[in-house]
C-alpha positions as CSV (number, residue, x, y, z in Angstrom):
1,M,0.0,0.0,0.0
2,P,1.4,3.5,-0.8
3,E,2.2,5.6,2.2
4,S,0.5,8.6,0.8
5,F,-1.1,10.0,-2.4
6,R,1.2,12.0,-4.6
7,T,-1.1,12.5,-7.6
8,F,-4.6,14.0,-7.4
9,V,-6.6,13.7,-10.5
10,L,-9.4,16.3,-10.6
11,K,-12.4,15.8,-12.9
12,V,-13.0,19.5,-13.4
13,H,-15.4,18.9,-16.3
14,S,-17.5,15.8,-16.6
15,R,-18.5,16.1,-20.3
16,C,-16.5,15.9,-23.5
17,D,-16.6,17.4,-27.0
18,L,-15.4,14.2,-28.7
19,A,-17.3,10.9,-28.9
20,C,-14.4,8.4,-28.8
21,D,-15.7,4.9,-29.0
22,H,-12.9,3.5,-26.9
23,C,-13.4,5.9,-24.0
24,Y,-13.6,4.1,-20.6
25,V,-15.4,7.1,-19.0
26,Y,-18.5,7.2,-21.3
27,E,-18.5,3.8,-23.1
28,S,-17.8,1.4,-20.1
29,A,-19.9,-0.1,-17.4
30,D,-19.9,2.9,-15.0
31,Q,-22.2,5.7,-16.1
32,S,-22.0,7.8,-13.0
33,W,-20.9,10.8,-15.1
34,R,-24.5,11.3,-16.2
35,H,-25.5,12.4,-12.7
36,R,-22.5,14.7,-11.9
37,P,-22.3,18.5,-12.4
38,R,-20.7,19.5,-15.6
39,M,-18.0,21.6,-13.9
40,M,-16.2,21.5,-10.6
41,S,-17.3,24.6,-8.7
42,A,-14.9,27.0,-7.1
43,A,-16.2,25.9,-3.7
44,I,-15.4,22.2,-4.4
45,A,-12.0,23.2,-5.8
46,S,-11.3,25.1,-2.6
47,A,-12.4,22.1,-0.4
48,T,-10.2,19.8,-2.5
49,A,-7.2,22.1,-2.1
50,A,-7.7,22.2,1.6
51,R,-7.8,18.3,1.7
52,I,-4.6,18.2,-0.4
53,E,-2.9,20.6,2.0
54,E,-4.0,18.5,4.9
55,H,-2.7,15.3,3.3
56,A,0.6,16.9,2.4
57,A,1.1,18.2,6.0
58,T,0.2,14.8,7.5
59,H,2.7,13.0,5.3
60,G,5.4,15.6,5.1
61,L,5.1,16.1,1.3
62,R,7.0,19.0,-0.2
63,S,5.1,18.8,-3.6
64,V,2.2,17.0,-5.2
65,N,0.9,16.4,-8.7
66,V,-2.4,18.0,-9.5
67,V,-4.0,16.9,-12.8
68,L,-7.0,18.7,-14.3
69,H,-8.9,16.0,-16.1
70,G,-12.3,15.1,-17.5
71,G,-14.2,14.6,-19.6
72,E,-12.5,17.4,-21.3
73,P,-11.1,20.0,-18.9
74,L,-10.8,22.8,-21.4
75,L,-14.6,22.9,-21.7
76,C,-14.4,24.8,-18.5
77,G,-13.3,27.8,-20.5
78,P,-10.4,30.2,-19.8
79,A,-12.2,32.1,-17.1
80,H,-13.2,29.1,-14.9
81,L,-9.8,27.4,-15.6
82,R,-8.2,30.6,-14.2
83,T,-10.3,30.3,-11.1
84,L,-9.3,26.6,-10.6
85,L,-5.6,27.2,-11.3
86,A,-5.5,30.1,-8.9
87,V,-6.9,27.8,-6.2
88,F,-4.4,25.0,-6.7
89,S,-1.4,27.1,-7.4
90,G,-2.1,29.0,-4.2
91,M,-1.9,26.0,-1.9
92,S,0.7,25.8,0.9
93,V,2.2,22.7,-0.7
94,R,3.8,23.2,-4.2
95,A,1.6,21.8,-6.9
96,N,3.0,20.5,-10.2
97,L,0.0,21.4,-12.4
98,T,-0.9,19.3,-15.4
99,V,-3.9,19.3,-17.8
100,Q,-4.8,16.2,-19.8
101,T,-6.8,17.2,-22.9
102,N,-8.1,16.0,-26.2
103,G,-6.3,19.0,-27.8
104,L,-9.3,20.5,-29.6
105,R,-9.3,23.8,-27.7
106,L,-5.6,24.5,-27.4
107,G,-5.9,28.1,-28.6
108,P,-3.9,31.2,-27.7
109,A,-6.1,32.2,-24.7
110,V,-5.8,29.0,-22.9
111,L,-2.1,28.6,-23.8
112,D,-1.4,32.0,-22.4
113,L,-3.2,30.9,-19.2
114,F,-1.0,27.8,-19.0
115,D,2.1,30.0,-19.4
116,E,1.0,32.2,-16.6
117,F,0.4,29.3,-14.2
118,A,3.3,27.1,-15.5
119,V,0.9,24.3,-16.4
120,R,2.2,21.3,-18.4
121,V,-0.2,19.8,-20.9
122,G,-0.7,16.2,-22.1
123,V,-2.7,15.5,-25.2
124,S,-4.5,12.3,-26.3
125,M,-3.5,11.3,-29.8
126,D,-3.5,7.9,-31.4
127,G,-1.0,8.3,-34.2
128,G,-1.4,9.7,-37.8
129,R,-4.7,10.7,-39.3
130,A,-6.0,7.2,-40.1
131,A,-5.1,5.8,-36.7
132,H,-6.3,8.8,-34.7
133,D,-9.6,9.4,-36.6
134,R,-10.7,5.7,-36.3
135,H,-11.7,6.4,-32.7
136,R,-11.4,10.0,-31.8
137,K,-14.3,11.5,-33.7
138,T,-16.6,14.5,-33.1
139,R,-20.2,14.0,-32.2
140,T,-21.1,14.4,-35.9
141,G,-18.8,11.5,-36.8
142,R,-16.0,13.6,-38.3
143,G,-12.3,13.0,-37.5
144,S,-10.5,15.3,-35.1
145,Y,-6.9,14.8,-36.3
146,D,-6.3,18.1,-38.0
147,R,-7.6,20.2,-35.1
148,V,-5.7,18.1,-32.5
149,R,-2.4,18.2,-34.5
150,A,-2.8,22.0,-34.8
151,G,-3.3,22.2,-31.1
152,V,-0.3,20.1,-30.4
153,E,1.9,22.2,-32.7
154,A,0.7,25.4,-30.9
155,L,1.4,23.7,-27.5
156,A,4.9,22.5,-28.6
157,A,5.8,26.1,-29.5
158,R,5.3,27.2,-25.9
159,E,8.5,26.4,-24.0
160,G,8.1,24.0,-21.1
161,R,4.3,23.5,-21.6
162,F,4.3,20.2,-23.5
163,A,4.1,17.2,-21.1
164,G,3.6,14.5,-23.8
165,L,1.1,12.4,-25.8
166,L,-1.2,9.6,-24.6
167,C,-1.9,7.0,-27.2
168,T,-4.5,4.2,-26.8
169,I,-3.2,1.0,-28.6
170,D,-5.3,-0.3,-31.5
171,L,-3.9,-3.5,-32.9
172,R,-5.0,-2.6,-36.4
173,N,-2.4,0.2,-36.4
174,D,1.2,-0.5,-37.3
175,P,3.2,0.1,-34.0
176,V,6.3,1.5,-35.5
177,E,4.3,3.8,-37.8
178,V,2.3,5.1,-34.9
179,Y,5.5,5.7,-32.8
180,E,7.1,7.6,-35.7
181,E,4.0,9.7,-36.3
182,L,4.0,10.7,-32.7
183,I,7.7,11.4,-32.3
184,A,7.5,13.7,-35.4
185,L,5.6,16.1,-33.1
186,K,8.6,16.0,-30.7
187,P,6.8,15.1,-27.5
188,P,8.9,14.8,-24.4
189,A,7.1,11.6,-23.4
190,I,4.6,9.1,-24.9
191,D,2.2,7.0,-22.8
192,F,0.9,4.0,-24.6
193,L,-2.3,2.9,-22.9
194,L,-3.6,-0.7,-23.1
195,P,-7.4,-0.4,-23.7
196,H,-9.2,-0.9,-20.5
197,G,-10.8,-4.3,-20.5
198,N,-11.1,-7.3,-18.2
199,W,-11.9,-11.0,-18.2
200,S,-15.7,-10.4,-18.6
201,Q,-15.3,-7.7,-21.2
202,P,-12.0,-8.5,-23.0
203,P,-10.2,-5.8,-24.9
204,P,-10.3,-6.0,-28.7
205,G,-8.1,-8.9,-30.0
206,R,-7.4,-10.3,-26.6
207,V,-8.8,-13.8,-26.6
208,P,-7.8,-16.9,-24.6
209,G,-5.1,-18.8,-26.4
210,G,-4.9,-16.0,-29.0
211,G,-1.2,-15.3,-28.7
212,T,0.3,-12.1,-27.4
213,P,-0.9,-9.3,-29.8
214,Y,-0.5,-6.4,-27.4
215,G,2.9,-7.7,-26.2
216,D,4.1,-8.1,-29.8
217,W,2.8,-4.5,-30.6
218,L,4.8,-3.1,-27.7
219,V,7.9,-5.2,-28.4
220,A,8.0,-3.6,-31.8
221,V,7.8,-0.1,-30.3
222,F,10.4,-1.1,-27.7
223,D,12.9,-2.3,-30.3
224,R,12.4,0.9,-32.4
225,W,12.6,3.2,-29.3
226,Y,15.4,1.4,-27.5
227,G,17.6,1.3,-30.5
228,A,17.4,5.0,-31.3
229,S,20.5,7.1,-30.8
230,P,20.3,9.7,-29.5
231,P,17.1,8.9,-27.5
232,E,14.0,10.4,-29.2
233,T,11.5,10.6,-26.3
234,S,10.5,8.9,-23.0
235,V,8.1,6.0,-23.3
236,R,6.5,5.6,-19.9
237,I,5.6,1.9,-19.8
238,L,8.9,0.8,-21.3
239,E,10.9,3.0,-18.9
240,A,8.9,1.7,-16.0
241,I,9.7,-1.9,-16.9
242,L,13.4,-1.1,-17.3
243,T,13.4,0.8,-14.0
244,L,11.8,-2.2,-12.2
245,Y,14.3,-4.6,-13.7
246,L,17.1,-2.5,-12.2
247,G,15.5,-2.5,-8.8
248,G,13.7,0.8,-8.9
249,R,10.0,1.7,-8.5
250,S,7.5,2.0,-11.3
251,G,5.6,5.2,-10.6
252,T,2.9,4.3,-13.0
253,E,-0.3,2.4,-13.0
254,G,-0.3,-1.0,-14.7
255,V,3.2,-2.4,-13.9
256,G,5.0,-2.9,-10.7
257,P,4.0,-4.6,-7.4
258,E,2.9,-1.4,-5.6
259,P,-0.4,0.3,-6.3
260,A,0.0,3.7,-7.8
261,A,-0.3,6.6,-5.4
262,V,-3.2,8.2,-7.2
263,V,-6.6,9.4,-6.0
264,V,-9.5,11.0,-8.0
265,V,-11.9,13.8,-7.1
266,E,-15.0,14.0,-9.3
267,S,-16.7,17.2,-10.3
268,D,-19.1,17.0,-7.4
269,G,-16.3,16.5,-4.8
270,S,-16.7,12.7,-4.5
271,I,-13.4,11.0,-3.7
272,E,-12.8,8.0,-5.9
273,Q,-10.2,5.4,-6.7
274,S,-8.5,5.1,-10.1
275,D,-11.2,5.9,-12.7
276,A,-9.9,3.0,-14.9
277,L,-11.9,0.8,-12.4
278,K,-15.0,2.2,-14.1
279,S,-14.4,-0.2,-16.9
280,A,-15.1,-3.2,-14.5
281,Y,-18.6,-2.4,-13.2
282,H,-20.8,0.5,-12.2
283,G,-19.6,1.9,-8.9
284,A,-16.2,0.1,-8.9
285,A,-14.3,3.3,-8.2
286,R,-16.7,4.6,-5.6
287,T,-15.5,5.1,-2.0
288,G,-18.5,7.0,-0.5
289,L,-16.1,9.7,0.6
290,H,-16.3,13.4,-0.1
291,V,-13.8,16.3,0.1
292,A,-16.3,18.3,2.2
293,T,-16.3,15.7,5.0
294,D,-13.4,13.2,4.6
295,P,-9.6,13.4,4.4
296,F,-7.8,11.5,1.6
297,D,-6.3,9.2,4.2
298,A,-9.8,7.7,4.7
299,V,-9.3,5.8,1.4
300,F,-6.6,3.8,3.1
301,G,-9.1,2.6,5.6
302,L,-11.6,1.2,3.1
303,P,-11.6,-2.6,3.0
304,G,-11.1,-3.9,-0.5
305,A,-9.8,-0.6,-1.9
306,A,-7.5,-0.8,-4.8
307,V,-4.6,0.6,-2.7
308,H,-4.7,-2.6,-0.6
309,R,-4.7,-5.1,-3.5
310,P,-1.3,-6.9,-3.8
311,P,-0.4,-9.0,-6.8
312,P,-2.9,-11.9,-7.2
313,A,-2.1,-15.2,-5.5
314,A,-1.8,-16.9,-8.9
315,C,1.0,-14.4,-9.8
316,L,3.3,-15.0,-6.8
317,S,5.3,-17.8,-8.4
318,C,5.8,-16.0,-11.7
319,P,9.3,-15.0,-12.5
320,H,8.1,-11.6,-13.7
321,V,5.9,-10.7,-10.8
322,R,8.2,-8.1,-9.3
323,V,8.1,-6.2,-12.6
324,C,4.5,-6.9,-13.7
325,G,2.8,-6.9,-10.2
326,G,-0.2,-8.7,-11.7
327,G,-1.0,-5.9,-14.1
328,H,-3.4,-3.0,-13.7
329,V,-6.1,-3.8,-11.1
330,A,-8.9,-2.9,-13.5
331,H,-7.7,-5.5,-16.0
332,R,-7.9,-8.3,-13.4
333,Y,-11.7,-8.2,-12.9
334,R,-14.1,-11.0,-13.7
335,D,-17.9,-10.8,-12.9
336,G,-18.6,-12.8,-9.8
337,A,-15.0,-13.4,-8.9
338,G,-13.6,-9.9,-8.3
339,F,-10.1,-8.7,-8.9
340,D,-7.9,-11.6,-7.4
341,R,-6.6,-12.9,-10.7
342,P,-3.9,-12.0,-13.2
343,S,-4.4,-9.3,-15.7
344,V,-6.4,-10.1,-18.8
345,Y,-3.2,-8.9,-20.5
346,C,-1.0,-11.5,-18.6
347,P,0.4,-13.2,-21.8
348,D,1.1,-9.8,-23.4
349,L,2.9,-8.5,-20.3
350,Y,4.9,-11.7,-19.9
351,R,6.0,-11.4,-23.5
352,L,6.9,-7.7,-23.2
353,I,8.7,-8.0,-19.9
354,G,10.6,-11.1,-21.0
355,H,11.8,-9.4,-24.1
356,I,12.9,-6.3,-22.4
357,G,14.7,-8.4,-19.7
358,S,16.5,-10.4,-22.4
359,V,17.7,-7.3,-24.2
360,L,18.7,-5.6,-20.9
361,S,20.6,-8.7,-19.7
362,G,22.5,-9.0,-23.0
363,D,23.5,-5.3,-22.9
364,L,24.7,-5.6,-19.3
365,A,26.6,-8.8,-20.1
366,R,28.4,-7.0,-22.9
367,L,29.2,-4.0,-20.7
368,C,30.6,-6.2,-17.9
369,G,32.4,-8.6,-20.2
């Protein structure tokens, strides 16, 4: 169990201006977004900030990560975003401020605001035009690639603002082509996201006995990325696996034996666990806690909370368990059986981790030989 939360994901707007068919917020089992306010109010933001300060003081934290998320956070508009950023930048603990956006609204006004508050920005983008527009469409069914790319280019022109790109893997897309399309935009980091699925609702192409399609996809990216000289960008999942092999800590959800130190605050002030759990069943992320009445430490006292879940018993004899950790908690779920099983991506993770370990071992042997 983590000793404290270091990252606070704030759902500042609960709606979106895209209709992505692979979105775990709107297209999965949990539909609680329908009953939440569209925007986080200034009062809820202030209560959240007070709880973050309380948590930081309790655990002696010098800084925290505050992520404005959604839905689509830029739907708040520049004026309300300014109100929210003023609240969180004014806390007694230093906040590393980040926004995760679909990129449609990255115009001059909001970029000026991010310059003012030193906000770093991550953008969701799935590759080139064909790959991106397959899923990330407007509500009228039109592709969003051109607008998103223009937003990314405007963002990249602002020094220090570009945090990176988030790409949801689609097996129909060539992995090296996707990687090269993304690095052409010169992101400081890329986060490749395994589609959120589980044993009852498997992700596309992930069938029992069906090989290791996601592992193979990521192996191709790894070989292209690892072999680049000089390094082109950071790739979060690959660097996490390398770090774990070398005895470090992951710092990311999905790999590593320790649950990620992340907590979510919804637009109405509800405190929730990782919102990826919403892909399992309605209410899976719910805690029953609220920033107006409960400290963040109360999550640690909830029986069955994701922060308590160690690697599943079936994983303990696996040679890769100290790297894999059983995979993302949300990907372990099966209806009627809960979360105590390996990830639905177990064969893929085994393939990827084994390949990276083999390459790393070979390189270390050559260095030491």
